[in-house]
N, C-alpha and C positions, 0 to 999 in steps of 0.2 A: 504494500500500500504506500510505500515511500514516505511514511510518517515517522520521524525519528525524535520528535520532541519527548522529553522525559527520559531519554537514554543518556548514559554517561559511560565514558571509558574508565574502567577500574583497573589499576595495576594489581597484579597478583602478588608480586614482591613490592612492598611499599616504596614509592618514589622518595619519601622523606628519609629513607635509610640507604641512599645510593652509596654512601661511603662503605657500608657493610657489603653491598653488592660487589664493589670494586675490590675490597680487601680479600673477600672470600672467593673471588673468581667465578661468580655466578653467571657471567656472560657465556660460560661454556655450555649453558643449558639452552641457549637460543642460537638459531642458525640464520635468522634473517635480521640484518641490521635495520635500524630505523630508517624510514624513507626520507624523512625531513626532520629538521630540528637538531637537538643535541646528538652528538655522535655516540654517546654511551649506550650500550646495548640494553640497558634497563628500559629504554623507550621503545624497544622492539614490540611489534604487534603480538609476538609470542608471549609477552609478559602482560597481556591484557585480556579483558573480557568486556563486552558491551552489555551493560546491565541497566535496568530501570534504576532511577536515582535512589529510591528507597532500598533496593536490593544492594546497590553499591555501598551504601552506608553499613548495612548489616554484614556484607562480605568483609569490609575493612575492619569491622569490630569482631570478626571471627565468630559471628552468630551462626553462620553456616559455611560450609566449604565443599569442595568437590574431591572425591576420592578416585584418583585415576587407576588405582589398583582394584577397584570394584566396578569396572566398566563405566567410570566417570559418573558415579552415583552422587547425588546431592545429599549431604548429611547435615541436618540441623542440630545445633547444640543448645538452642533455646526453643521456646514454644514456637511452633510453626503455624503462624496465622495465615500464611499465603498458599499453603498446599504444595510446597516445593520439595519437602522431604521425601526421599525415596524415588524421586524422578531422576532422569539421566540427561546428560548433555546430548544435544541433537547430533546424530551421526554425521550429518552434512558438515557441521563445524569441525568435527574431529578428523574428517577425511580431507579437509582443506590443508594445503601446505603451510598456511599461515596460522594454523590452530595453536592454541596455547600449549606451552611446553609441559609435558607430563611431569618433569622434574620440578618445575615451579609450582604446579598444582599440588604435587606431593609435599613440597616444602610448606605451602599454605595450610594444607590439611594437617600436617604434623603440628604446626603452631596452634591451630584451632583445637586439636585434641589436648595438647599440653595446657593451653590457656583455659580450657573448660573443665579440667579435672582437678582444679585447685581445691583446697580445703575450704569449707564454708567460712566466710568471714575474712578470707585472704584478700589482698588487694586485687584490683582488676588486672587483667592480662598484661596491659602495657607496662605495669610496674613490677611484675614478677621477674621478668628478665628482658633484656633489651631486644626490641623488635629488630629483625635482621639477623639474629643468631638462630641457629638450627640446633637446639638442645637435643631433640630426639635423634637427629641425624648424627650428632657427635657421640651420643650414647651408643647407638647401633654400630657405628664404625670404630668405636674405641675398644680397649681391652676389656675383657669380661663383660661383654654387652648384656648378656642375660641377667647377670647379677646386678649390674648398674640399673637396668630397666626396672627390675623388681624393687630395688631400693627407691628409685624415683617414684614409682607408683605407690609404694608403701608410705613414703613420706607425704605424698599428696592426698592419698585416700585412706590411709591407716588411722588408727586411733590417735588422739592427741597426746596421750601419755604412754610411753613405751617402757615404763618401769625403769630397769637398770640400764637402759640404752640398747639392749639387744633387740634386733629386728624380730618381730613376731612374738615377743614375750611381753605381755602386759603384767603378768604376775609370776612369781616363782613358787 
């Protein structure tokens, strides 16, 4: 219908954290340089999605994300008032050579998971750890990944008092 009012371009990896993008070599995840404007690859069409403005805000706040490892399923981490949870990205988008990078979508999804499993009363996501860092990715790629992941999840989801400090023991 050629009616585009109300749509906005959303960066998958936040533009505000371009210094993290450059420090951590995230440009390896895009194959198409930006057509116009700044030369940094963070501006590539592969680091973006065209979303309705209210969805753009929710995407930026990690209220929902897209899991590329589950056939690009949309996962909502907050109450879904729009009926998007459980739907999938359109195959026509994914078959396009300009499609968003699966690595960037995976990065966003990981940040959304970590940001939404915090303990009740913890600060909002942006204050838990600096946006632009991939905590889950570092855990997975680091030594003793399974043990570190278990520890991270326990610390975020486990009981507030762990007794003498041993993981999994609240009483002796």
